[in-house]
N, C-alpha and C positions, 0 to 999 in steps of 0.2 A: 121660567121661559128660556133662560140661557141653556139649561140642561136639555130641554126639548129640541132647541135649535142645533145643539151639538150632536144629539143622536140622529137627527135628520141628515145633517151633513155627513156623518159617518156612514149612514145607509146609502147616500148618494155616491160616496167614494167607492163603496163595495160594488155597487152596480156598474160604475165606470170601469173598475178593474175586470169584472166578469166580461163586460162588453169588449174590452181590449184583448183579453185572452181568446175570445171567440174569433175576433177579426184576425188575430195571428194564426190560429189554426186553419182558418179558411184560406188566408193568403199563402201559407206555407205549402210548398209543392210536395208531391210524393217522393221527389228525389232525395230530400233531406231524410225522410224516414228510411229509405232504402240504404242510404249511406250509414246511418246510425246502426241499422241491422247488420250491415256488412262488417262494420267495425267490431260489433259485439261478437259475431261469428269468428272473425279473425283472431280476436283476443282469446276466445275459448280454444281455438286450435293451437295458439302459442302456449297456452297453459298445459295442454295435453303433451306437446312436444317437450316442454321443460320437465314434466313428470317422467316421460320416457327416457330423457337424457340423464336424469338423476339416477334412474334404475340402472342404466348402462354403466354409469360411473361407479356406482356401488358394486356392480358385478365385476368391473375391470380391476378394481382395487385388490381383489383377491388374487389376481394373476400378476400383480406387480413384482412380487418376490420371484416368481418363475422367470419373468423377463430379465430381472437383474442378474439372476444366476446364469442366464444364457450369454450375458455380455462378456466377451473375452477379456481377461486381465492381461494388460500389456506393459506391466511394470518391468518385467525381466524378459530376456531372450528365451529362457526356459519355459515361460508361460505361453509362448506362441504354439498354437495347435498345428499338428501336421495336416497338410492338405493332400488331396489326391495326386496321383502320379502325373508328372509333366504340368502341374499347375503351381505357379509361384505364389508364395505368401507375400502380401504387400508390405509386411513389417519384418521380413527376414533380413538377416545380416548380409547375405550374398547380394540381394537386390539393392541394398544400400551402397555396397561397394561398387556395384554396376552403375548406379546413378551418379556416384562420385566421379567415375571415369568418363561418363557421358557429359557431365557438367564441365569437366576440363576441356574436352574436345569441342564442345559448343562455345565455350569462352574463347578458345583459339580462333574459331570461325568468326566470332563477333569482333575480335580485335585485329589480329594480324591477318587472318584470312580475308576479311573485308578489304584491308589495305592492299593485299596482294592481288585480289580479283579486280579492284578498281584501278590501281595505278601502275601495275606491271603487266607486261605482255605474257600471254599464256605460253608455257613451254611444257610439253608432255614429258620430256626427260628430266625435268626439275623435280626436286624432292617435295616442293610445296604442292604441286599438282597431284602427286601420288598420295601425299598426306590428306589432301582434300577428298580423294576417292576413298581412302581408308575411313575417314570420318563419315562419309556417306554410308558405308557398310555398317558402321557402328549405329547410326541413326535408324537404318533399315532393320537391323537386328533388334533394336529397342522396340520398334513397331511390332515385331513378331513376339517379343517378350510380353508386351502390353496386351496382346490378344490372348495370352495364356496367364494373365495376372488376375488373381482373385481380388474381390473387392467387398467392402462392407456396405450392406443395404441400410435402409432407414431405421431398422430395428437393431442396428449394430451387430448383425449376424453376418458371418463370412459366406460369400456366394462362390461356389466352385464349379457350377454348371457352365460349360463352354458356350451354350446358346445364350444364356443370360449375360455372360461376360461380353460376347459379341454385340448383343442388343444394347448393353450399357455403353460400350465404346463407340459404336457406329451411330453417333449422334451429330447434330449440326455444330455443337460447341467444340467437338473434337476434329472438325474438318481441317483447320489450320495445322493441327498436329499431324494429321495424315498427309497433308501437303508437304510438310517438312521431311517426311519419310521418303519422298521421291528422290532418287539419286541423280540430281542434276549434274553434279561433278563427274559422275561416272559416264553420263551421256556426253558431256563435253569432252572428256578424255578419249572416248571411243569414236567420236565423229570428227569431221573436218571443222576446224575452228573458224575458217573464213566464211563458210556457208551458214553459220549459226546466227540466230536472231540476237538483236541487241538486248533483249529482255533477259538473256542468260547472265548478263553482268550483275543482275540483282538476285542471283541464286543464293546468296547468303542470308537474305531477309527471312525466309521461312525458318531457318535455324534459330534466328533471334526469338521468334514467337515460341518455338519449342523450348528455348532456354528459360523464358518467362514462366511457362507452365511447369517446367522442371523445378524451379525455385519453390513453387507452391507444394509440389510433391515432397520435396526434402524437408519442408517446414513441419510436416506432420509426423516425422520420424522420431523415434525414441532417442536416437543418438543426438539429433539436433536439440531435443528438449533438455538434454543435460547442459547445453550451452546457455540455456535461458537464465541461469544464475548470473553468468558474466554479463549478459545483455541487460538484465535488470539493474545491476550495479552501475554499468556504464551506458545507460540507455541513450542519453543525449549524444555521447561520443559516437556510439554505433550508428545512430540516426544521422549524425553529421557526415560521417564517412560514406554512408549509403547515398546521401543526397549528392555529395561531391562525385562519387563514382558514376552515378546516373547522368549527371550533367556532362562529365567528360566523355562517357559512352555516346550520349546524344550528339555532342559536337563531332566526335570521330565519325559516326555513321552518316551524319548529314554532309560532312566534308567528302566522304567517299561517294555518296549519291550525287552531289553537285558536280564532281569530276566525271562521273558516269554520264551525266547529261551532255557533257562535251564529247564524250566518246560516241554516244548515240548519234550526235550531229556529225560524226566522222571528222571532227576537228576542222570544220569549215571556217570561212573567214568571219562568220558571225558568232562562233563559239567563244566563250569567255577566255579560254586558254589562248586562242589565236589573237584576240584583241589585246591581250596582255603579254604576248610574246613568250608563252610558256610551253609551246608544243615540243620544243627540243630540250626542255629543261629536265633535270633529274627527277625521279619519282618523289624524293623527299622535298624538293623545292615546290613541286606541284601540290603535294600534300599540305605543305606549310601555307601556300597561297590559298588553297581551298578552306583550310581551317581558319585562316585570317578573315575570309569573307563570312564564314559561318559565325565567328565570334563577334564581328562588327555588326552583323544583322541581329544577333541575339541581344546585344547590349544597346541596340537602337542608335548606334553612333553613325554608321554608314558614311564612310569617307568618300565613296563614289569612284574610287580607282578600279575596283572590281565590281561589275554590275551585271545582272542577268539581262539577256537580250532576246534569245530565242524563246519560243513558246514553252518548251520543256523546262528551260532554266527559270522562266517566270513562274511556272506552276510549282516547281520545287521551292522557289523563294517564297511564294504565298503560303504554302503549307508550313514552311519553317517559321514564317512570321507569326502565324496563328499559334503554333506550338510554342514559339519562343516567348510570347507574352505570358503564357501560363508558367513556363519553366522559370522565367526571370522573376516573376512575382512570387512564385513558390520558394525559389532559392533565396531571394532577398529576405523574405519573411523568416525562413529557417535560420539563415546566418545571423540576422539581428537577434533572434530568440536565443541562439547559441551563445553569442557574445554577451548578451545581457545576463544569461545564466552564469557565465564565467565571472563577470564583474560582481554579481550578487554572491557568488561562491567566495570570491576574495574578500568581500566586505564582511561576510559572516565569519570567515576564518580569522580576520583581524579582530573582530569583536570577541571571539573566543579566546584569542591570545591576550587581549586586554583583561578579559574576565579571569584568566589564569593568573595574571599579575596581581589583580585585586585579591584573589583567594590566597595567593602565596604571602601577601602582606598580612592579611587578617589571620592566617593560620601559622605564621612564622615559619613557613616552609623553606628549607635550605635552597640555595640557588641552583645546585646540581639537579635536584628533583624538578625544579621549575623549568630548567632548560630541557630536561628529558620530556616533559609533557608538551612543551612547545614544539620540539622536534617531531614528536609523534603526531601532533595535530597537523603540522605542515606536510608530513609524509602521507598520512591517511586522508587529508583534506576533509576531515569530519565536519559535516554540516547538520545542525539541528535547528529547529524552528524556535524553541525556547532556550534561553541562555541560562541553563542550570548546570552547575559544575558536576552534578551526579551523572548527567547524561554523557559528559565528556569522559569521566573517570570509569564509567561502567564498561567501556569498550577497551580500556587499557589492558596490557598484558598483565597476568596475575602477579608476576614477580615485581614489576614496576609499581603496580597498584599497592602491593604489600609494603614496599619500600617507602612509598609516599605516605601511606596511612600511619606507619610507625614514626615518621619524622614530622608529622603534622603537630602544630602547637608546641614546637621545640621538644618533640619526643615525649609529649605528655602521656600518651597511651602506654608507653613502656613502663611508667611508674606504677600502674595498677596491676596487681596480681590477678584481678578478675579477667583482664584481657590477655595477659601474657600466658595464662594457663590454658587458653583456648587455642584452637588450630588457626592456621593462616587464613583460611577461607572466611572464617567468622570475623577476624580482625579487619580484613580488607573490604568486607561488605558492610560492616556496621560503623567503622571509624568515620566514614564520610557523612553519615547520617546524624552524628552527634552534633548538638548545638553548643557553640562556645559562648560563654557569658562571663562578665566581670562584675564584681561588687566591691564597693568601698567600705571602709570601717563603719560599723553600726547601721549598715543597710539591711533592711528586712527582706529576706529571701522569700518567705511566705508567712502568712498570718493564719491564725486559728480559723477553721472552716473555709479556707481557700480551696479552690479546685485543685485536685492532684494532677499536675501536668506532666510529671515524669520523675526519673531517678537522677540524682545529682552526684557526679563524680568530682571530688575536690582535688584539683591539680596542686594548688598551694594555698596556704592560709589556714584559717580556723573558723568554725561556726559553733554557735551555742543554741541549745534548745530551751524553751521556756514553756511552763505550764502554769497559767494564771499568774504571770509575773514572777514565777519561781524558776530560777536557773537550776537545771538538774543534769545536763549532759553536754559534752563537747565532742566534736568530730574534727580530726586533724587531716592533713593532706594525705593523699593516696587512699582515702576511705570514701565510701559512697553512702548516701542516705536518701530517704524519700521512698524507698521500695516498699515499706510496710503499708503505707496508705494506698499505694497502687494495687498491691495484691490483695489487700483487705477490702478493696473497692469502697473506700470511704473518702470523705473530705479530709483536709489536713487537720490533725488532732492537736498539734502543737505549733507554737510560733518559733521560727528559726531566724537567727540574726547573724550577720558576719562580725567576727571579732576584729578582723583586720582586712587589708586588701586581699580579696579572694578571686581565684579563677576556677571556673567549673565547666564541666562538659555535661550537657543534659541529654539523657536518653528518653525521648518523648514516647507517647503511646503508639505512634505509627512505627517507630523503631522496634518497640516491644512486640507489636503484631508481626513484624517481619521475622524477629527471632522465634516467635511462637510457631510460625509457618515453616521456616527453613531450618531452624536450629532448635527444635523442640526439646532436645536433651538439655541444652544450657538453660532454656527457659524453666524447665522443671527443677533444675538444680537451684536456681535463684528463688523459686517459689518455696522449696523445702527449707531454705535458710531463713525465710521470713519469720517463722514462729520463734526460732532461736534468737534472732536479732530483736524481735519485738519483746521477748522475755527479758533480755539484757537491758533494753531501754527502759522498760517499766520497773525493773529492779533498781535502776539508778533513781528513778522518780520516787519509788517507795522508800528508799533510803533517805532521800531528802525530806520526805513527808514525815517519816518516823523521827528524824532528828528534830524537826520542828515541834512534833508532839511532845517529845522528851523535854525539849527546852521550855515549852509552855508549862508542863506539869512538874518540872524540876526533878525528873526521874533519870537516873544515870544508866539504867539497864536497857539495852536494845538487843533483843534476841532475833535469830534467823527466822523463827516461826512467825514472829510478829511482822517482820519485813515481807515474808512470803504471803501472809494473810492480806496485808495491804496491797501487794502486787496483784493478787487474785481479784480483790475488790476493784482495783483500777482497771484491770482487763475487762471485767464485766461492765464497768461504768463507761469506759472509753470505746472498746471494740466489741463488747458483748451485744449491744443493740445494733443490729444490722440495719444499715441505711436502706437496703432493699425492701425490708418490711414496712418502713415508714413511707417509702415511695409507693408501694402497692396499696397501702391504706389511703394515701392521698389520691391515687388513681381511681380507687373505688368511689371515693367521695365525689370526684370529678364526674365519673360516669352517672352517678345518681343525679347530680345537678343537670347533666345533659338530658337525662330521661324526663325530668320535671319540665325542662324547657320545651322538649318535643311535645309533651302532653298539652302544655299551654298553647303552643302553636297550632296543634290540631283543633283544639277547642275554639280558638279565634277564627280559624279557617271555616269551621262549621257555622259559627255565628255569622260570618260574612256571607256565606252561601244562603243561609236562611233569610238574611236581610235583602239579598238580591232577589 
């Protein structure tokens, strides 16, 4: 009965679902179907566009090399292609010289020219007025040059057609540059100054806009790019001077404009100069008062002794207040960043100097060499993020670096013929990478089957070699050991112990890799000597074993052949079995185990799928 009820309930549920689906189809409007169809068509169109785009990309890739070949190489002046007659190349040296002269003339107009136009009375016989006319002619001639100046298009190809040059230049963005080419100074010089409009007092402003655009032009030059190395080294200093110069220039120009406001008002009783009794003052006194107001407004101090009153003065004051907020916040941020950088710089240099003192103590470096490093750090103001002595010493002069490396650890490197027989470059680059270590009497330097960590150079003291508790060899100071295991690529085959207080320099694997890369000749020399040194070491061991055999058998005869035969057996036993073969066997076994695990995992996954 329970089963029958359950089947009836399932049948009722199915009927309910069918009924709900029908009601949904009836209630759903045709709008939904049209939207779905529209989306489907739209997605198909997108797929077609993507396919066409992929075809175009594949087609364009074949032309990339042709486009690259067309790009002009601008590394040298000789690479600049010749353009057609009376067309100037934008990267030519003559054009660069011309821009340099133009920049000097525009800087004159922005600084002293603005002061002369604002604060001094115009005199046609004066040299300043004639110089202003001459600068107008220079700017006008620059406009003519620009109309005959070739340019690079979007594909980095030079365009020499005059129509294209005119079309490129006569744009809205170049309107202010064209305005600067109008010779306002020449017009003032040739006309009556009394009948001129007061707007001519602002004739230096278009030259400022032209100067800003000129700076962008000169930045793209190859000559300027050679200065990039200096800017990269002293980036913050250059940026700091740029910010200071811009602030001073802004203060100077606003001071000139604020005084021009009084001139436009004809120095009436409401002008700021009349209210402060400065109408009959000298030009420098007026300039100082105007700069004083500009600076107090910028710093938001505002003493109230010089205040704007007329509408023109208030308009200039409001514009300067808005600009001043940005200039003040920007300059304060830049100055704080600059001074924090200086303090961080000093902190890091002090840390490096302390690090040099610690290294000098640990390496027993003479005081003369220590002072030389400290003086060099202070002069160069070397700053590194990590405090490693290698990074300091890598930038030292080669002679000073060699002198320090030879005097490290009380001149320990000079004791070893291995180092003294090599050139200076090898000594100065490897000496700082050696690890210094001390051992007390009966200290174990390494045990049998220890990892081969490097080659040991014995500065002073004595070490002894053991094979299964059998003493068979000694190494004295100025000798090195441990190279056999390194080049044979095996673990340590003997136990080494210090006979007395010993000091060693360890040449680790990283140091050997550097020798292999940079000084391969010396690396191969050491590798060749390994077999000879291994033979001598095993001969010592064979002699000790033969003595033991003779003493056990009470035989007094020991022949060279017998010792050599023992030596060959020892070589096969100790170094004959290559560790790489055992490693490969172990690796194969490990791979087989992984394969078995993978098979079991697959079987379990199949079982789980079947159960589901």
